[in-house]
C-alpha positions in Angstrom: 17.0 -31.4 18.4 18.5 -32.9 15.2 16.7 -34.2 12.2 18.7 -37.5 12.2 17.1 -38.4 15.6 13.6 -38.0 14.3 14.3 -39.9 11.1 15.1 -43.0 13.3 11.5 -43.1 14.6 9.9 -46.2 13.0 7.1 -45.3 10.6 7.6 -41.6 10.6 7.7 -40.2 7.0 10.7 -37.9 6.2 8.5 -34.9 5.4 6.7 -35.3 8.7 10.0 -35.5 10.5 11.1 -32.2 9.1 7.8 -30.5 10.0 8.0 -31.9 13.5 11.6 -30.7 13.8 10.7 -27.2 12.8 7.8 -27.1 15.3 9.8 -28.4 18.1 12.7 -26.0 17.4 10.2 -23.1 17.3 8.9 -24.0 20.7 12.4 -24.3 22.1 13.3 -20.8 20.7 10.2 -19.3 22.2 10.8 -20.8 25.6 14.4 -19.6 25.5 13.2 -16.1 24.6 10.8 -16.1 27.5 13.4 -17.5 29.9 15.9 -14.9 28.8 13.3 -12.1 29.3 12.5 -13.3 32.8 16.2 -13.4 33.7 16.5 -9.8 32.6 13.8 -8.8 34.9 10.7 -8.7 32.6 9.5 -9.1 29.1 9.7 -5.4 28.3 13.4 -5.3 29.0 14.0 -8.1 26.5 13.3 -5.8 23.6 11.8 -7.2 20.4 12.1 -10.6 18.8 12.0 -10.8 15.0 10.9 -13.7 12.8 12.0 -14.7 9.3 10.5 -12.6 6.6 9.4 -9.9 9.0 9.9 -6.1 8.8 10.3 -4.5 12.2 10.7 -0.9 13.4 13.2 -0.2 16.1 14.6 2.8 18.0 18.0 3.8 19.2 18.6 2.3 22.7 16.5 -0.8 22.0 17.6 -4.4 21.7 16.5 -6.8 18.9 16.9 -10.5 19.0 17.0 -12.5 15.8 15.9 -16.2 15.8 18.3 -19.1 15.8 19.9 -19.7 12.5 19.1 -23.2 11.3 18.7 -25.1 8.0 15.0 -24.3 7.8 15.7 -20.5 7.6 18.9 -20.6 5.6 18.8 -17.7 3.1 15.8 -16.0 4.7 15.8 -12.3 5.4 14.7 -10.0 8.2 14.2 -6.3 7.5 14.9 -3.8 10.2 14.2 0.0 10.2 16.1 2.0 12.8 13.9 5.1 13.3 15.9 7.2 15.7 19.5 8.0 16.5 21.2 6.0 19.3 22.6 2.5 19.6 20.5 -0.4 18.4 21.8 -3.7 19.7 21.2 -6.7 17.6 21.8 -10.3 18.9 20.9 -13.7 17.7 19.4 -16.6 19.8 22.0 -19.3 20.2 24.1 -17.7 17.4 26.0 -14.7 16.1 25.4 -11.5 14.2 28.1 -10.6 11.8 30.4 -13.1 13.5 30.0 -11.6 16.9 27.7 -12.2 19.9 26.1 -8.8 19.4 26.4 -5.9 17.0 25.6 -2.2 17.6 24.1 0.0 14.9 23.8 3.8 15.2 22.7 5.0 11.7 19.1 5.7 11.0 17.9 3.6 8.0 17.0 0.2 6.7 19.1 -2.9 7.5 18.7 -6.3 5.9 19.8 -9.5 7.7 20.2 -12.9 6.2 20.6 -16.3 7.9 23.4 -18.6 6.9 21.4 -21.5 8.3 24.2 -22.6 10.6 26.0 -20.1 12.9 24.0 -16.9 12.7 22.8 -13.8 10.7 24.7 -11.3 8.6 23.7 -7.7 7.7 23.8 -8.0 3.9 22.7 -4.5 2.9 21.9 -1.0 4.2 20.1 2.1 3.0 20.1 5.4 4.9 18.1 7.2 2.3 21.1 8.6 0.5 20.7 6.7 -2.8 17.8 5.2 -4.8 17.1 1.5 -4.7 20.6 0.3 -3.6 19.3 -2.9 -2.2 19.8 -5.2 -5.2 17.3 -8.1 -5.4 15.0 -6.6 -2.8 13.4 -3.7 -4.7 13.3 -1.6 -1.6 14.3 2.0 -0.9 14.4 3.7 2.5 13.0 7.2 2.3 14.1 9.7 5.0 11.3 10.3 7.7 10.9 6.6 8.2 9.1 5.3 5.2 9.9 2.5 2.8 9.2 2.4 -0.9 8.8 -0.8 -2.9 10.1 -0.7 -6.5 7.2 -1.9 -8.6 9.6 -3.5 -11.2 11.1 -5.7 -8.4 8.0 -6.2 -6.3 7.4 -9.7 -7.7 10.5 -10.8 -5.8 8.5 -10.5 -2.6 6.8 -13.9 -2.2 5.4 -15.8 0.7 4.2 -14.2 3.9 5.7 -11.0 5.2 4.7 -8.9 8.2 4.8 -5.1 7.9 4.4 -3.4 11.2 2.8 0.1 11.0 4.5 0.8 7.8 3.3 2.7 4.7 4.6 0.8 1.8 5.4 2.8 -1.3 4.4 6.1 0.1 4.8 8.6 3.0 2.4 8.7 5.9 -0.2 11.1 7.3 -2.7 13.6 5.9 -2.2 17.1 4.5 -5.3 19.3 4.9 -6.0 22.7 3.4 -9.0 25.0 2.9 -8.7 27.1 -0.3 -9.4 30.8 -0.1 -7.9 31.4 -3.5 -6.3 29.4 -6.3 -3.4 27.3 -5.0 -0.1 27.0 -6.7 2.9 24.7 -5.9 1.1 23.3 -2.9 3.7 21.8 -0.5 2.0 18.6 0.7 5.0 16.8 2.2 5.5 13.1 2.4 1.8 12.1 2.9 -0.6 9.6 1.5 -3.8 11.7 1.7 -4.3 15.3 0.5 -7.6 16.6 1.9 -8.8 19.9 0.5 -11.9 22.0 0.9 -12.1 23.4 -2.7 -14.5 26.3 -2.4 -14.7 26.4 -6.2 -11.0 27.4 -6.5 -8.3 25.8 -8.6 -5.2 23.7 -7.7 -2.5 24.1 -10.3 0.2 22.0 -8.9 1.7 20.1 -5.9 5.3 19.7 -4.8 6.2 16.0 -4.8 8.1 14.9 -1.6 9.9 11.9 -3.3 10.1 9.9 -6.6 6.8 8.2 -7.6 4.8 9.7 -4.7 1.1 8.6 -4.9 -1.6 10.3 -2.9 -5.4 10.0 -2.4 -6.7 13.5 -3.3 -10.0 14.4 -1.6 -12.3 17.3 -2.2 -13.9 17.4 1.3 -16.1 20.3 0.4 -19.8 19.3 0.8 -21.1 22.0 -1.6 -18.4 23.4 -4.0 -16.0 21.8 -6.5 -12.2 21.7 -6.6 -10.7 22.3 -10.1 -7.4 20.7 -11.1 -5.7 22.7 -13.9 -3.9 21.1 -16.8 -0.2 22.2 -17.2 -1.0 25.6 -15.6 2.1 27.9 -15.7 1.1 29.3 -12.3 2.9 26.3 -10.8 6.5 25.1 -11.5 6.7 22.6 -14.4 7.6 19.7 -12.2 4.6 20.3 -9.9 1.9 20.5 -12.6 -0.9 18.1 -13.5 -1.1 16.4 -16.8 -4.8 15.6 -17.1 -7.0 13.4 -19.2 -8.0 15.1 -22.4 -5.5 17.8 -21.7 -8.3 19.9 -20.1 -9.4 21.1 -16.6 -10.5 18.3 -14.3 -13.4 19.1 -12.0 -13.7 17.3 -8.7 -17.2 17.6 -7.4 -18.2 17.9 -3.8 -17.1 14.9 -1.6 -15.2 13.2 -4.4 -11.7 11.7 -4.6 -9.1 10.7 -7.1 -5.7 9.1 -7.1 -2.7 11.3 -8.2 0.8 9.9 -8.9 3.9 11.9 -9.7 5.7 10.4 -12.7 9.4 11.4 -12.6 10.1 10.7 -16.3 7.5 13.2 -17.5 7.9 15.3 -14.3 4.2 15.7 -13.9 1.2 14.5 -11.8 -1.2 12.1 -13.4 -4.7 11.2 -12.0 -6.8 8.1 -12.3 -10.6 8.7 -12.6 -12.9 10.1 -10.0 -15.1 8.5 -7.3 -18.0 9.6 -6.8 -19.4 13.0 -6.0 -21.2 15.5 -8.2 -19.8 17.9 -10.7 -18.3 17.3 -14.1 -14.9 15.8 -14.3 -13.1 13.6 -16.7 -14.0 9.9 -17.1 -12.6 7.0 -19.1 -13.7 3.7 -20.6 -11.7 0.5 -20.2 -10.7 -1.5 -23.3 -10.0 -5.2 -23.3 -7.3 -7.2 -25.0 -6.8 -11.0 -25.0 -3.1 -12.1 -25.2 -1.5 -15.5 -25.4 1.2 -15.5 -22.6 3.0 -18.5 -24.0 3.6 -22.1 -22.8 4.5 -21.4 -19.2 6.3 -18.4 -17.6 6.0 -16.2 -14.5 6.7 -12.9 -16.2 6.9 -11.2 -19.6 5.7 -8.4 -21.8 3.5 -7.7 -24.8 2.4 -4.6 -26.8 -1.0 -3.1 -27.7 -1.4 -1.0 -30.8 -3.0 2.5 -30.6 -3.0 5.9 -32.2 -2.4 9.5 -31.1 -1.3 8.6 -27.5 1.2 10.9 -25.6 4.4 8.9 -25.1 5.3 8.4 -21.4 1.7 8.5 -20.2 0.8 5.8 -17.6 -1.7 3.1 -18.4 -4.2 1.5 -16.1 -4.0 -2.3 -16.5 -5.8 -5.1 -14.7 -6.6 -8.7 -15.5 -10.1 -9.1 -16.9 -12.7 -11.7 -16.0 -13.1 -14.5 -18.6 -14.1 -16.4 -20.5 -10.7 -16.8 -22.0 -10.2 -18.5 -25.4 -9.6 -22.2 -24.7 -10.4 -21.7 -20.9 -13.2 -21.0 -18.6 -13.8 -17.7 -16.7 -11.4 -16.2 -14.2 -13.2 -17.9 -11.3 -13.0 -21.5 -12.6 -9.6 -21.6 -14.4 -6.9 -23.3 -12.4 -4.1 -20.8 -12.6 -2.6 -17.9 -10.7 -3.8 -14.3 -11.0 -1.7 -12.1 -13.3 -0.6 -8.6 -12.4 0.4 -6.0 -14.9 1.8 -2.5 -15.4 1.9 -0.5 -18.6 3.1 2.7 -20.2 2.7 4.4 -23.6 6.0 3.9 -25.3 5.1 5.7 -28.5 2.2 7.5 -30.1 1.0 4.2 -31.5 2.2 1.6 -29.0 1.5 0.6 -25.4 4.0 -1.8 -23.7 2.6 -4.1 -20.9 4.7 -5.9 -18.4 3.1 -8.8 -16.6 4.0 -11.2 -13.8 2.5 -14.0 -11.8 3.5 -15.9 -8.7 3.5 -19.2 -10.7 3.7 -20.2 -14.3 0.9 -19.1 -16.5 0.1 -20.4 -20.0 -2.3 -19.7 -22.8 -4.8 -16.8 -23.3 -5.5 -14.2 -20.6 -7.6 -11.0 -21.0 -6.6 -7.6 -19.7 -8.6 -4.4 -19.2 -6.7 -1.1 -19.9 -7.1 2.6 -20.2 -4.5 5.3 -21.1 -4.1 8.0 -18.4 
């Protein structure tokens, strides 16, 4: 159906005509998909059907159908991960893929397709895990073993609704488990998101990162004894060691957990606090700063003065509840939430990078703590 036909209906507003057109075309696409599946002998044989903004996982030997290219989805993307070797066949409903009726892909990795809004879809980029963040403007990197990492610096480019099917964003997948019978050095945890250890009052001096920026939830599953993380212990290789708060041993009490992230600039693991569980352990207090973010922007940066801080250390940074100067509290001020990341750039300076989905103006408060 064409928009021009709907616009001729007396009394129908232009915006309503566009909405109605999109709904009708969606129904037509779905009926065509079902009809095609029936003709092939069943829905399962039809493979998968993707939608705009979706990320889907496929295997070699499967068939993927992209939606019809039309004005409403011009410039939209579909993200496809081919998980296994073999031929992945990609077709488009009532259109073309890369100028052909169907295209075969055989390389494991991430593919990005974009609609031209008229005749079909085009594969605009690919990552097979051989380079870091090659997908300009997407902030995505395919990591071998089927995971996908999102570049924090480009994450704000992901707006609107996206569907991620059984996918661990930013990290690996699965759980590494171990029961310590002695101190553990250079623990090879693999590409996981959870490291579960029964500490038995032994020490962990380092973990081998599986990829850049790996972040794991570290659990001491011991119900009685502690797990001790050692600061810059030479028993582990330099790139596998922990750089701990206060530059001292960190005790994880029974049934406690912490988050550990490997920073590739300093080539060390950093941890963030501890929840809960007995024992000692390091702790930190949040400081608050109020900053004027200007007259209206969606991103920017500012600095916080300090003293005696190790350059390169990560900084926890979150938007604080108001009241803000000249505004109400966070709950009653009519503006978008603000996200931030921060790092210690010198012994006396913290640099904070912030972003928001929409323009923000005036004063906003942030809580922060140096890791």
